[in-house]
N, C-alpha and C positions, 0 to 999 in steps of 0.2 A: 655508758657504763659497761665495763667488760663483764661477760656473762657466759654461761655454759648452756644457754637455752637451747641453741641449735643441736648441740650434741645430745642433750636429754630427749629432745624432740624426736630426733632421728633413731635414737636407741629404742624408743617405743614404736617406731615405724609409723609416725603421724606425719600428716602434711601440715603445713602452716595453717590452713583453713580449719583441719579438724582441731588442732590445738586452740586456735582462736574461737571456736565454737564452744569448746569445752570449758574455757574460762571467761567466756562472754565478752569478748573484745573483737575488733575487726582483724582481718588478716593483715591489713597494711600495719597495724600495731605490732603484731608479732614480727613482720618483716623488718620494721624500724628497730625493734629491740635486738633482734638477732644481728643487725648490722651496726649496733651500738650507736645508732643515730637518736634514739629515744630512751630515756630513762623512765621506767614504770613508777608509778605512785606506789608508796609503801603498802597500801592494801593489795595492789596488783601484784607486786613482788611476793607478798605472802600467799596470794592465791595460787600463783605459778608454782611457788615452792611446795605448797600443800599438794597441788595436782601431781607433782612429781615424787612427793613424800621425801623431800630432802630439806635440810635446813636453808633458809634464805642465803646465808653465807656461802653455802655450797654452789648455788646456783648463780649469785651475783657477787662479783668481786668488791670488796670494800677497800677503796684506794687509802683510807685513813687508818686502816688497822696495820699495826706492825706485827710481823711474825716472830720478832724478837721478844723474849721475855726479859724484862729489865731487872728481875729479881734472881737471874741465874748467875 
């Protein structure tokens, strides 16, 4: 799943290990998520979003959500 995890992590000046420790996962999980090779569980997505204080949708791209408003 496309995500902005790496950008948010780097903006905070965190290493992958520091982020992993903060959200209680392995460094390998952070590496895989940043490489878009692993999709986090819903609770993990919410934990990461809460850590960065952003909505889940801002951190993770929803491929099923249309940006178009059908009522316009």
